[in-house]
C-alpha positions in Angstrom: 89.8 115.5 87.9 90.3 115.6 84.3 88.6 112.6 82.7 87.8 110.5 85.7 84.9 108.1 85.3 83.8 109.7 82.0 82.6 106.4 80.6 80.3 103.4 81.3 80.8 99.9 80.3 78.7 98.9 77.3 77.8 102.5 76.6 75.5 102.9 73.6 78.0 105.3 72.0 80.6 102.5 71.7 80.4 101.1 68.2 83.1 98.5 68.8 85.0 96.9 71.7 87.9 99.2 70.7 85.9 102.2 71.8 86.2 101.2 75.5 89.9 100.5 75.0 90.3 104.0 73.5 88.4 105.6 76.4 90.6 103.7 78.9 93.7 104.8 77.2 92.5 108.4 77.3 91.8 108.0 81.1 95.4 106.8 81.6 96.6 109.8 79.6 94.5 112.1 81.9 95.9 110.3 84.9 99.5 110.9 83.7 98.7 114.6 83.2 97.2 114.8 86.7 100.3 113.2 88.2 102.6 115.6 86.3 100.5 118.5 87.7 101.4 117.6 91.3 103.8 120.0 93.0 107.2 118.4 92.7 108.5 120.4 95.7 106.3 118.4 98.1 106.7 115.0 96.6 109.2 112.5 98.0 110.8 110.1 95.5 109.0 107.2 97.1 105.6 108.9 96.5 106.5 109.6 92.9 107.5 105.9 92.5 104.2 104.8 94.1 102.1 106.9 91.8 104.1 105.9 88.8 103.7 102.3 89.8 99.9 102.6 90.0 99.8 104.3 86.6 102.1 101.6 85.1 99.7 98.9 86.5 96.8 100.6 84.8 98.8 100.8 81.5 99.8 97.2 81.8 96.2 96.2 82.4 95.1 98.1 79.3 97.8 96.2 77.3 96.3 92.9 78.4 92.9 94.0 77.1 94.2 94.5 73.6 94.2 90.8 73.0 90.5 90.7 74.0 88.9 94.1 74.0 85.4 92.6 74.6 86.5 90.9 77.8 84.5 92.8 80.4 86.5 91.4 83.3 89.7 92.7 81.9 88.2 96.1 81.2 86.9 96.2 84.7 90.4 95.4 85.9 91.8 98.4 84.0 89.0 100.6 85.5 90.0 99.5 89.0 93.6 100.2 88.4 92.8 103.7 87.1 90.6 104.3 90.2 93.4 103.2 92.6 95.9 105.5 90.8 93.4 108.4 90.8 92.7 107.9 94.5 96.4 108.1 95.3 96.8 111.3 93.3 93.7 112.9 95.0 95.0 111.8 98.4 98.3 113.6 97.6 96.4 116.7 96.6 94.4 116.7 99.8 97.5 116.2 101.9 99.3 119.0 100.1 96.4 121.4 100.7 96.3 120.4 104.4 100.1 120.9 104.8 99.9 124.2 103.0 97.2 125.4 105.5 99.3 124.2 108.4 102.4 126.1 107.1 100.3 129.2 106.6 99.0 129.0 110.1 102.5 128.4 111.4 103.7 131.6 109.7 100.8 133.6 111.2 101.6 132.3 114.7 105.3 133.0 114.3 104.5 136.5 113.2 102.1 137.0 116.1 104.7 135.6 118.6 107.3 137.9 117.2 105.0 140.9 117.7 104.3 139.8 121.3 108.0 139.4 122.0 108.6 142.8 120.5 105.9 144.4 122.6 107.1 142.7 125.8 110.7 143.9 125.2 109.4 147.4 124.5 107.4 147.4 127.7 110.3 146.0 129.7 112.6 148.7 128.3 110.2 151.4 129.5 110.1 150.0 133.1 113.9 149.5 133.5 116.0 152.5 134.6 
């Protein structure tokens, strides 16, 4: 995870309410980068649309805070939207890893089965006149 949860509300390093907005915008940028880094070969269009929708929700929430950057409730809403989008991306990564492991095991089993068939046919050929 690139920039996930790299901030706290009312951090002493924030000199203005705009500091939080800036950090949240950076988080959304990191989120977009994480989404772009997903393997497009394993993503269905609906999944891409789902992730894009969650990122758009986070971006829309940040736009609403611009009118009131000191509104903690609004800032928390942005944080929640970012967390939801990040969870979706992480769930896709985990599913992709699992499916990759399953495919790898399938290839191993197929190779093993092919070897067993080969050996069985070879043995049968030796016993037939």
